[in-house]
N, C-alpha and C positions, 0 to 999 in steps of 0.2 A: 323683523317680523312685527306687523302692526297690531296684531291681536294681543289681548291681555293674557299674560302668563302668570301663574302663581306657583311658586316652588313649594313642593310638599316634601315631608320627610321620606315619603314613599309614594310614587305615583306612576303615571304612564311615562314611558321613556322611549326615545329613539336612540338605539345603541349602534354605533357603527364607526369603524376606523378609529377606535380608541376614545370616543367622546360620548357623553351621556347628556341628554336634555330631558328635563322633567317638565311635564305639561299639566296644567290644571285639568282635572277630569271633566269639568263642566264647560270647558272652552267651546265656543261655537264660531260660526262665520269663517273667516280666513283660517282659523286654527284647524278647521276640518281637514285641510290639506295635509296636516301632520299625521292624521289618522291614529293618534295616540289616545285611546279612550282612558288609559291610565287606571287609577285605582277605582275599581268597580266593587264597592263593598256595601254590604247591608248590615244593619245592626239589629236584626230581627230576633225576637225571643224564640226559644225552642218550640213554643206552641204555634209559631207562624211558619215553621219550616215544613215543606212537603216534598215528596218524591214520587215519581212514577217511572216504571220501566217500559221499554219498547224493544221490539225485535223485528227484523226484516230479513227475508231470504234474499241473498245477493248472488246466488249461484248463476253463472252464465248458462245459456242454453247450449246443448250439444252442438258442436261445430264451430263455436266461437273461439277466438284465439285465447290461449292461456299461457301464463309464464311458466318456466323460463324459455322454452323453445318457441313459444307462440304458435305451436301447432294447434289444429282444431281440437277442441275438447271432446274426448271420447267416453270418459267414465266419470260419473258423479259418485264418489265413494261416500262422502258426507256433505250435506249442504253447507255452503258458506253463508255465515250470518253476520249481520250488523246488530250489535246489542248495546243498549245504552240506557241512560237515565235522564230525566228532566228533573232538575232541582228548582224549587220555588221558595224564595225568601221574600215575604211581603209581596210586592208587585214585580219583583225582579226574577227572571228565569235564566237558568244555565243548563247546558247540555254536555254530558260526557258520553263518548261513543267509541267503541272498539269494533273494527271491521275486519273480517277474515279475508283481507286482500293483502297482496305482497307490498304494493306501493301505490300511494296517491301523491301526485306531485303538481306543484305550481297551480295553474288555474283549475285543474281537475280537483285538487284538494280543496281549493276555495269554494268550488261549486257545492261540495258536501256541506261545508260550514254555512254557506249562505242559505241553502235550502232548508237546513235544519233550523237555523235562526228564524227564518220567515215562518216556518211551520209552528213554532212555539211562541212567537211574539217577542223575540229578543234580538240582540245584535250579534253579528258573527264573532265579535271579540269575546263573547260569552259562550262560545262553543268550542270544545276540544274534540277533534276527531283523530283517532290513531289506528294505524294498521297493526294487526297482530303479526303480519309479515310471513305468513305461510308461503312456501314456494310452489304450492299447488293451487294457485289463485291468480286473479288478474293483477297486472302491473300497468298502471294507467297514468300517462302524462300526455294529456291532449295537446299541450303546447309543442311537445316533441313531434307528435303526429302531424300537426299543421306545418311544422318546419319541413318534415320529410316530403310533404305534398308540393313543396315549391320546386322540387327537383325531379328528374326523370325516374320512372319506375320505382316509386316509393313503396317500401313495405308497409302494409297496413296492420298495425298491431293494436290500435285503439279503436274500439267499436263505439262511436259516439251515440248511436241509437241505444245501445245497452247502457251507456253511462247516464243518459237522460232518464231512461226507464228506471234504473235502480235507485237513482237519487230521488226521483219522484216517489217511489215506493217507500224509501226510508223516511222521507219527509212526512208522508201520510201516516206512517206508524208512529212517529214522534207526535204529530198533531193529535192523533187519537188517544195518545197516552195522557193528554191533558185532562180528559174526563175521568182518569183513574188516579189523579193526584191524591195522596193521603199523607197525613201528618206523620213525622217521625220526631222522636224526642231523645233518642240515644244513638251514640256512635261507638262502634266496637273497633278496637285496634288489636290485630293479631299478627304474629309472624312465626315462621318456622324454617329451619334449615332444610334445604332440598338436598337429598342424598343422591349422588352419582347421576346427575343430569347434565349440568353445565361444565364447560371447560374452555379455557382461552384458546383461540384459534392460532395465535402467533407464537410459534416455537422458535427460539433462537438456537441455531446450530452452527458452529464454526463461523460465528460472526454474521450469519445470514438468517433471515426470517423464512421459516418453512411453515406452510399452512396446514393446520389440522382442522379441517372444515367440518360441516355438519355430519358427514358420513366418512368414516375412516377405517380402512382395513389393514393399515400398517401397524404391526404389533409394537414396533419401536416408538412410533408416535403415540399410540394408545398408552404406552407405559410412562410417557412424560407426565409430570404433575399437572393438576388442574390449571395452575397458573392463576392470574388475577381475575377473579369473578366476584360477584355479590352473591353469596350462597343462600341468602334469605328470600323467601317468598313472603310478601306482606299482604294482608287482607284487611279491608275496611268494610264494616257492616253497618247498615242503617236499620234501625228498629223503632217500632212504636210499642213501648212497654216490653213484653216478652216476645212479641211477634217480629221476627226478622223479615225485612222487606226486600233487601238486596245485599249481595256481597260483591265487592270489587277486589280482584286479585292482581298482583303486580309481581313479575319475575323477569329477570334479564337473561335470556338466551335466545339465539336464533331458534325459531320454533319448529323447523322442519326436520323430519327424520328421513325423508326421501324426497326426490324431486327429479325433474327432467323427463317426465312422461306426461302425456295429455290427460291428466286426471285432476279432478277437483276434490280437495279434502281439507278439512279444518285441522288435521294432523294432531300431534300430541296434545297441545293445549286445548284444542277443541274437544277432543275425546274426553279429557279429564274434566273439563268445564261442564260438559253436558251430562256426564256420568254423575257428577256431584249435584247438579240441578235436579236430576231425576230422583236421586236418593233423598235429598233434603226437602225438595219441594220449594226451594228458594231460588230466585233469579240470580244467576251467576254471570259475571263479566270478567274477562281476562285481558290484561294489558301487558304488552312486552316492554321491558325497560331498555336501558342502554346496552344493547347486545351487538353492537357493530363488530366487536372482536371476540364474541363469546358464542359458542355453539355446543352441540352435543357429541362432537366427534370422538372424544375419549371413550364414550360409552355406547357409541352407535356404529355398527358395521353395515347398516343399511338393510338388515334383515327384518322380517315381520316380528320375530321374537324380540329383537332389540327395541323395536318401536313399542311393543306391548309393555316391556319392562320399563321403558322411559315414561310411558303414560301412567303406569301404576305408581312410580316414584313421585311424579308430579302430583298425582291425585292424593297420595298419602300426605304430601307436604301441605296441600290445601286443607285437608282434614285436620292436620296438626296445627296449622295456623288458626283455624276456626276454634279448635279446642283451647288454644292459648289466648283467645280473645279476652280483653278486659274492656269493660263498658264505662263510658263517661257521658254526662249530659251533652246534648247536641250543641248547645251554645249558639253560635252565629255562623253565617256563611260570608266569606269574603272572596272576591275574585279579582286578581291583579294581572294585568297584561303588559308586556313589553314588546314592541316591534323591534326586531334586531336585524341589522344588515350584516350578512356573512359574505365576504368577498369571493368571487369566482376565481378559479385558478387561471393563470395566464401563461403557463409554461408550454413546452413543446407538445405535451399530451393534448392540450386544448387546441393547438394548431392542427395536430393530426386529426382530431375529432371533426374540425371544420372541413377538412379535406374528405374524410370518410363520409360525412353527411351528404356531400354533393356528388359522390362517386357512385353511379348506378351499378358499377361492377363489384363494389365492395360487398362482402357477405351481409345477409339480412341483419343478423344480430349486431354486427359491427356498426351498421348504419343506425340501427335503433339506439344503441348505447351512445353513439356520437350525437344523435339528435337530442337525447336527454341532457347530455353535458352542455351542448350549445344553448338549449332552451333555458337552462338555469343561468348561464352567463348573460342571456338577454334580459332576465328579470332580476339580476342580482342587486340592482339599485332599489328594488321594491322590497321592503322589510318582510321578514317572517315573524309571526307572533309566537312568543313563548308565554306561558301563563302559569299562575299558581292559584289553586283554589284551596281555601281553608274551610273545612266542614267541622266546626268545633275543634277537637283536638287533632284531627287528621289533616295533614298537609299533602297535597298532590301537585307535583311539578310536571308540566307538559312541555316536552321538547320536540324539535323537528328531527327529521333524518335518522340515519343509522349511526347514532352516537356511540363511540367507544365507551366501555364500562367506566373508564376514568371519570367521565362527566357525572355519572350517577354517584360514584364514591366521593367525588369532590363535593357535590351538592349536600350529601348527607353529612360530610365532615364539617360543613359550615354551620349546621344546626343540630349538633349531636343530642341535644335534649328534646328534639322534636321527633314525632313519628312522621317521616317523610317518605312517601311512595313516589316513584318516578315512572312516567310513561313516555317513551320515545316513539319514533316512527310516525310523527305528525307529518307536516309537509316535507316530502322526501325528494324535493327538487335538488337538494344538496347532495344526495346519495350519502356516502360515508362522511361522518364528522369525526376527524381523527385528531390525535395529539400532534403537536408540531414535531416532536421527536420521531414519530413514526414515519414521517416523510424522509428522514435521514436514514432510518433503519431499512426502509423498503418494505416489500411484501404487497399483498393484494389490496388491502383496504385503502392505503393512501393513493395507490394507482387508480383506484375506482372512484375516488372522491371527486366531486365537482368543485371543491373549495380550495382556496389558498391556505397554506400552513398557519397563517395568523388567525384563522377562524377559531382555533382553540382559545386563544387569549380573549377574543371578543365574546365568545359564548360564555366563558367562565365569568367574565366581567358582568354580563347580563344576568347570569344565574345568581351571582352574589347580590346584585342590586335588587333583583326580584325577591330574594329571601330576606332582604332588609339587613344584610350584614355589611358593616363598614369596610371599605377597602383597606388593605394593608398599606403601610407607608411606602413600601418598596414597589408597589404595583403602579 
């Protein structure tokens, strides 16, 4: 490589297949091919930090396809929203955004980042977009739809007109937020234990994995322990003096209490989020953490009564987290990005997916899922960004895909003295991001992943690098 490289103690990196390259953040010219913007940090005083909130309605029109059956939408129970903040530190701007969609993948995910970046005058590397992952919402992978259209009788599950419309709407909302930027000088850190909401989906019985999914009516499965979860909801609040400007909530569970009907709904986290916003008069945003193998099945039988109870418990945890908040000076904002290569699977399931994609007689859903898997395999050499933003004492880790809870717990274990919140469900071209051992155990999650088993090692390596924690000698 002919361009000038400068090694940093922490900087932009390309992580893939077991190696890490650190690139000077200010490299230009030929280095642009690396697309590693690296350490994007500001050293601004608290008086120079500003924030503005934005919100856009992302609900499809009636008749548009909606996940998981891709039937035409018949009922809008609650609007689907995209809620976010623009952060400004000196001349630099950053965006955090949570969207009430199930999935955004590959180029469709990048479209959201690019339009938001252009709208606020920053680069896509400084934008984090995450789906809340409700299953009563759009699932969008435009690359998969384009693949389908190469073969006879393609199912049409991505509405490109809708995609362009809602991204324009979201970008306009973010652009208008710039006129509302206001200073903040304090950051609040709170957390609370969530009672009887989350439970692990993977139950080991007689040496086999049994799924306890988002809705479960089997008394024996409901009686099983919660299993491995992160029981804490974390809240980050930004304030100017005594005036709270926004709260960001982070919790790891699949968010749906019901699904598989043609209805749009923000479901449990949306209900709780908007109820709290109405009560407090403070803008509330909810991010889903590493919930690939975590859902509400132990406490949810699919009834309206169960959904109401789950909403109440999540809402109470939000209130408890706010009540437990401790305040610190805002300090500085730093944003760090790592492009990571996560290898696509190459086994018989991938080969079957290729056949299903091309087969006009295969069931619609089978072809759609096959196209999503093949679409990721075709872009696997193009890295996915993960990032870390530090807002004074608050650290937020942004991850792609449906990460198992292991990745969240691992990240937190690396920096036990830090307040680290985790948002997953970024670029979901990967689908599930599983532990290597889960491929040996079996079960739904590894079978639905688009990744090879070694993805665990590579993503953990990247997380460690991003958090600035030296590798162990045996790694």
